[in-house]
TORKOL-4160 file (C-alpha; in steps of 0.2 Angstrom, whole numbers, padded with zeros to 4 digits, m for minus):
105
<pt num="1" X="m0043" Y="0297" Z="m0171"/>
<pt num="2" X="m0061" Y="0303" Z="m0172"/>
<pt num="3" X="m0074" Y="0294" Z="m0183"/>
<pt num="4" X="m0082" Y="0305" Z="m0196"/>
<pt num="5" X="m0093" Y="0302" Z="m0211"/>
<pt num="6" X="m0079" Y="0303" Z="m0223"/>
<pt num="7" X="m0071" Y="0286" Z="m0219"/>
<pt num="8" X="m0074" Y="0272" Z="m0230"/>
<pt num="9" X="m0074" Y="0253" Z="m0227"/>
<pt num="10" X="m0055" Y="0253" Z="m0231"/>
<pt num="11" X="m0051" Y="0258" Z="m0213"/>
<pt num="12" X="m0046" Y="0243" Z="m0202"/>
<pt num="13" X="m0060" Y="0238" Z="m0190"/>
<pt num="14" X="m0046" Y="0235" Z="m0176"/>
<pt num="15" X="m0042" Y="0254" Z="m0177"/>
<pt num="16" X="m0060" Y="0259" Z="m0176"/>
<pt num="17" X="m0064" Y="0248" Z="m0162"/>
<pt num="18" X="m0048" Y="0254" Z="m0152"/>
<pt num="19" X="m0053" Y="0272" Z="m0155"/>
<pt num="20" X="m0071" Y="0269" Z="m0150"/>
<pt num="21" X="m0066" Y="0260" Z="m0134"/>
<pt num="22" X="m0053" Y="0274" Z="m0130"/>
<pt num="23" X="m0064" Y="0288" Z="m0134"/>
<pt num="24" X="m0081" Y="0280" Z="m0128"/>
<pt num="25" X="m0085" Y="0294" Z="m0115"/>
<pt num="26" X="m0081" Y="0308" Z="m0127"/>
<pt num="27" X="m0093" Y="0300" Z="m0141"/>
<pt num="28" X="m0108" Y="0303" Z="m0129"/>
<pt num="29" X="m0118" Y="0319" Z="m0132"/>
<pt num="30" X="m0116" Y="0332" Z="m0118"/>
<pt num="31" X="m0133" Y="0328" Z="m0110"/>
<pt num="32" X="m0130" Y="0309" Z="m0110"/>
<pt num="33" X="m0112" Y="0312" Z="m0102"/>
<pt num="34" X="m0119" Y="0322" Z="m0088"/>
<pt num="35" X="m0133" Y="0309" Z="m0085"/>
<pt num="36" X="m0120" Y="0296" Z="m0085"/>
<pt num="37" X="m0110" Y="0306" Z="m0072"/>
<pt num="38" X="m0125" Y="0309" Z="m0061"/>
<pt num="39" X="m0129" Y="0290" Z="m0063"/>
<pt num="40" X="m0112" Y="0286" Z="m0057"/>
<pt num="41" X="m0113" Y="0299" Z="m0043"/>
<pt num="42" X="m0130" Y="0291" Z="m0037"/>
<pt num="43" X="m0122" Y="0274" Z="m0038"/>
<pt num="44" X="m0108" Y="0280" Z="m0027"/>
<pt num="45" X="m0120" Y="0288" Z="m0015"/>
<pt num="46" X="m0130" Y="0272" Z="m0014"/>
<pt num="47" X="m0115" Y="0262" Z="m0011"/>
<pt num="48" X="m0109" Y="0274" Z="0003"/>
<pt num="49" X="m0127" Y="0273" Z="0011"/>
<pt num="50" X="m0127" Y="0254" Z="0010"/>
<pt num="51" X="m0110" Y="0254" Z="0018"/>
<pt num="52" X="m0116" Y="0266" Z="0032"/>
<pt num="53" X="m0131" Y="0255" Z="0034"/>
<pt num="54" X="m0121" Y="0239" Z="0036"/>
<pt num="55" X="m0109" Y="0247" Z="0048"/>
<pt num="56" X="m0123" Y="0253" Z="0059"/>
<pt num="57" X="m0132" Y="0236" Z="0058"/>
<pt num="58" X="m0116" Y="0228" Z="0063"/>
<pt num="59" X="m0114" Y="0240" Z="0078"/>
<pt num="60" X="m0132" Y="0237" Z="0083"/>
<pt num="61" X="m0130" Y="0218" Z="0082"/>
<pt num="62" X="m0114" Y="0219" Z="0092"/>
<pt num="63" X="m0123" Y="0229" Z="0106"/>
<pt num="64" X="m0138" Y="0217" Z="0105"/>
<pt num="65" X="m0126" Y="0202" Z="0108"/>
<pt num="66" X="m0118" Y="0212" Z="0122"/>
<pt num="67" X="m0135" Y="0216" Z="0131"/>
<pt num="68" X="m0141" Y="0198" Z="0128"/>
<pt num="69" X="m0125" Y="0191" Z="0136"/>
<pt num="70" X="m0127" Y="0203" Z="0151"/>
<pt num="71" X="m0145" Y="0198" Z="0153"/>
<pt num="72" X="m0141" Y="0179" Z="0152"/>
<pt num="73" X="m0127" Y="0182" Z="0165"/>
<pt num="74" X="m0140" Y="0191" Z="0176"/>
<pt num="75" X="m0152" Y="0176" Z="0175"/>
<pt num="76" X="m0138" Y="0164" Z="0179"/>
<pt num="77" X="m0134" Y="0174" Z="0195"/>
<pt num="78" X="m0153" Y="0174" Z="0199"/>
<pt num="79" X="m0154" Y="0155" Z="0197"/>
<pt num="80" X="m0139" Y="0153" Z="0208"/>
<pt num="81" X="m0147" Y="0164" Z="0222"/>
<pt num="82" X="m0163" Y="0155" Z="0220"/>
<pt num="83" X="m0155" Y="0138" Z="0221"/>
<pt num="84" X="m0146" Y="0143" Z="0237"/>
<pt num="85" X="m0162" Y="0150" Z="0244"/>
<pt num="86" X="m0171" Y="0134" Z="0240"/>
<pt num="87" X="m0158" Y="0123" Z="0247"/>
<pt num="88" X="m0159" Y="0134" Z="0263"/>
<pt num="89" X="m0178" Y="0132" Z="0264"/>
<pt num="90" X="m0177" Y="0113" Z="0261"/>
<pt num="91" X="m0165" Y="0112" Z="0276"/>
<pt num="92" X="m0176" Y="0123" Z="0287"/>
<pt num="93" X="m0191" Y="0113" Z="0283"/>
<pt num="94" X="m0182" Y="0096" Z="0287"/>
<pt num="95" X="m0176" Y="0104" Z="0303"/>
<pt num="96" X="m0194" Y="0109" Z="0308"/>
<pt num="97" X="m0201" Y="0092" Z="0303"/>
<pt num="98" X="m0188" Y="0084" Z="0315"/>
<pt num="99" X="m0193" Y="0095" Z="0329"/>
<pt num="100" X="m0211" Y="0092" Z="0326"/>
<pt num="101" X="m0208" Y="0073" Z="0326"/>
<pt num="102" X="m0198" Y="0074" Z="0342"/>
<pt num="103" X="m0213" Y="0083" Z="0350"/>
<pt num="104" X="m0226" Y="0071" Z="0344"/>
<pt num="105" X="m0216" Y="0056" Z="0351"/>
């Protein structure tokens, strides 16, 4: 049901509205329909780009968290080694002090 200039007000508005909704894309002039298609394509491309960017960002964040965890583990190991070394040095110092005291007496 196409809308022409011959129709009068006697036609029901429900039919006209249904027709306009059903044929809304065909009622656009050719240039506007193509522009609408390009706009839709640009929108789809921007959504795809956004999804790709988000996916890359998630992967980068995952890699960053993995590296941070590895770095913290390395620091914890170093702390453990230094604590053992410190304990050994304290014991050695204590032993040397004892030896020195015995020589002085």
